[in-house]
N, C-alpha and C positions, 0 to 999 in steps of 0.2 A: 524638822518641825512642821507640823501641819498648819495649813492656812487658817488663821484665826476666824475667817469668815465661813469656813466649810460647814460648820454646824448650823449657822444661821441660814445659809443657802439651802441645806438639806431640809431644815424645818420649814422654810418658805415653800419649797417644792412640794412637800407633803401637804401643807396647808392648801396650796393651789390645786392639787389633785382632788382633795376633799371638796373644795368649793366647786370645781368643775363637775364632779360626780353629783353633787347636790343640785346644781343648776340644770344639768342636762337630764336628770331623772324624770321630771314631769313631761319631757318631750314625747314619751311613749303614749301618754294620754292625749296629747295634741294630735298625734297621728291616727288616733282611733276615728273610725267613720262616724260622721255626725248625722243627725236627723233633725227635722223641724218639729216643734211642739207648740200647739196653740194653747194658750193659757189665759184664762180670764181672771183678772186681778182688780181690786179696787183702784181707783185713781191714786189714792194716797199710798197704797202699797207699791204701785209702779213708780211713783215719785221717789219713794224711799229707796227702792232698789237702784234707780238711776243715780241718786245721790251717793249711795254706797259705792257703786261702780266708779263714779267719777272720783271720789275720795281715794279709792284704792288704785286708780288708774288702770282699771280692768273693765270687763264686760259683765252684763247681767248674767249671761250664759256661764261665765267663769265662776261667778258667785254661786249660782245654782249648782254647778258641778261640784264645787267645794263642799256645799251643804250635803249633797247626795253622798259624797265620799265619806264625810264625817259620820253620817248616820248609818252607812253600810258598816263602818268599823264598829259602831255600837251594837248593831244587830249580829254581826259575825264575830265580834270580839269575844 
């Protein structure tokens, strides 16, 4: 008789591999060489970006990167 927990263990392992693949996928973008960009914004736009970054527990640079990626998909899609 097979162990009654084998299927649960196999399902959990598959789920874990899927999670690890999803979580580690963006690492390639993080390894990409970075450059500095000077950007002139309104004071209110800068405050809004800072608030968004704080709420998401990320950086303004990450928000801008995300925006660029989304719009590249629209252009290339």
